[in-house]
C-alpha positions in Angstrom: 191.6 208.4 120.1 195.0 209.3 118.7 196.5 206.2 120.3 193.8 204.1 118.1 194.5 206.1 115.3 198.7 205.5 115.5 197.8 201.5 116.2 195.7 201.4 112.9 198.6 203.1 111.1 201.4 200.5 112.4 199.2 197.4 112.5 198.3 198.5 108.4 201.4 199.4 107.9 202.9 196.1 109.8 200.3 193.7 107.0 201.8 196.0 104.1 205.1 194.9 104.7 204.1 191.3 105.4 202.3 191.0 102.3 205.5 192.7 100.4 207.7 190.4 101.8 205.7 186.9 101.4 205.5 188.1 97.5 209.2 188.7 97.6 209.9 185.5 98.6 207.2 183.5 96.7 209.2 184.5 93.3 212.8 184.5 95.2 212.0 180.7 96.3 212.1 180.0 92.5 215.4 180.2 92.1 218.6 179.4 93.5 220.8 181.3 93.7 224.6 180.9 94.5 227.0 183.9 95.1 226.4 186.2 92.2 225.4 182.9 90.0 221.9 181.4 89.4 222.4 177.6 90.3 220.7 175.4 86.5 220.0 172.4 86.2 223.3 170.3 84.3 225.7 173.2 86.0 228.6 170.7 88.2 229.8 173.7 89.5 231.4 177.5 88.6 234.5 179.3 88.4 235.6 182.6 89.8 238.3 184.8 87.8 240.7 185.8 90.5 243.3 187.7 87.4 242.8 188.3 84.1 242.0 184.9 82.2 241.4 184.2 78.8 237.9 182.3 77.7 239.1 180.2 75.2 237.4 178.1 72.9 238.7 174.4 71.5 239.6 174.1 68.0 238.4 170.3 66.2 242.3 170.3 65.6 243.0 170.7 70.0 244.5 174.2 69.8 242.7 177.1 71.5 241.8 180.3 70.6 241.0 183.4 73.2 237.6 184.7 72.8 237.9 187.5 75.3 239.7 188.7 78.4 237.8 187.6 81.7 238.0 189.9 84.7 238.9 189.3 88.3 235.3 188.7 90.2 233.1 187.6 87.1 232.1 184.4 87.7 230.9 181.0 85.5 228.2 178.4 85.7 230.7 175.2 84.5 228.8 172.6 82.9 231.3 170.6 81.9 235.2 169.3 82.2 238.2 168.4 79.7 241.6 167.2 80.8 243.3 168.4 77.9 245.5 171.3 78.2 245.7 170.9 82.0 242.3 170.7 82.1 239.2 172.9 81.0 236.3 174.3 82.8 233.4 174.2 80.0 231.0 177.4 80.8 229.1 176.6 77.8 228.7 177.9 74.2 231.7 175.6 73.5 233.6 178.4 76.2 236.2 177.1 78.5 238.1 178.4 81.0 241.5 177.1 81.7 242.5 175.2 84.8 245.6 177.2 86.6 245.8 179.4 90.1 243.9 182.5 87.7 240.2 180.7 88.2 238.5 179.4 91.4 236.6 176.3 91.1 233.9 175.3 93.1 231.4 172.9 93.7 227.5 173.5 94.8 226.4 172.1 98.0 224.6 168.9 98.2 221.8 171.1 100.3 221.4 173.7 97.0 221.4 171.1 94.3 218.6 168.8 96.4 217.0 172.4 96.5 217.5 172.8 92.8 215.9 169.3 92.2 213.0 169.8 94.5 212.0 173.2 92.7 212.5 171.8 89.1 210.2 169.3 89.4 207.3 170.8 91.6 207.4 174.0 89.1 205.0 176.9 90.1 202.0 177.0 88.0 202.5 179.9 85.3 199.3 181.6 84.8 198.6 182.1 81.0 197.2 184.9 79.6 193.7 184.9 78.4 192.8 185.2 75.0 189.8 187.3 74.0 187.6 185.0 72.1 185.4 185.9 68.9 182.6 186.5 70.3 184.0 189.3 72.5 185.3 190.7 69.4 188.2 191.5 70.2 190.3 189.0 68.5 193.0 190.4 66.3 193.6 188.0 63.3 197.5 187.8 62.4 198.4 189.8 59.2 194.8 191.4 58.9 194.9 195.2 58.7 193.9 197.6 61.5 192.0 200.4 59.6 189.5 199.3 56.5 187.4 201.7 54.0 184.6 200.2 55.2 182.5 197.3 56.4 182.6 195.4 53.3 186.7 195.0 53.5 186.2 194.9 57.6 184.0 191.5 57.3 186.5 189.8 55.0 188.5 189.9 57.8 185.8 189.9 61.2 182.6 188.3 59.4 181.2 189.2 63.2 182.6 192.9 63.5 184.6 194.5 66.3 183.8 195.3 69.6 185.4 198.8 71.1 189.0 198.7 72.1 189.8 196.3 69.1 192.5 198.0 66.7 189.9 197.8 64.0 187.3 199.3 65.8 186.2 202.9 64.0 183.3 204.6 65.0 182.6 205.7 61.6 181.6 202.0 61.3 179.5 202.2 64.3 176.3 203.1 63.1 174.4 202.6 65.8 176.8 203.6 68.2 176.5 200.4 70.5 180.2 199.9 70.8 180.3 197.1 67.6 181.7 198.1 64.5 180.0 196.5 61.1 178.4 193.9 63.3 175.8 191.6 61.7 172.1 192.2 62.7 171.2 189.6 64.7 174.0 190.7 67.0 
């Protein structure tokens, strides 16, 4: 008897572990990680900061302005490359990192790019939240107040009344105590 109980507990624990790992794998399968950064469409590489280095903006006259100092270990996606100023890696938002020995540039592997392409071409469907409809008495009208002095005022916004659980529901408007406030006589 004792062995059967232990076996049952072990099987249940194993089943829970497998189901949790399956969910985690499904969530992880929708993104492609590359080091500490997620690989994105349009990305041509990444730059890892090796020493303090400036993040710069390229001005209209061609000069550079420092935005802030980047710290060692930080990683940034690279979306473009410009050859002026000895080389500038475009990291998005109009910002650049200078090409020098303070920053290490890498390109993604072909297998990571292929995986990213496959995921982007075959996205998993996103579940749509259910929206209560008028018949359910739970639809909330944007801009409508959430409390009303009487049923006449409530029916200006909700002509069919509202169900218990709706922000505008008040028990004082539910005379027959059926869970509907200010419902028409046909309901």
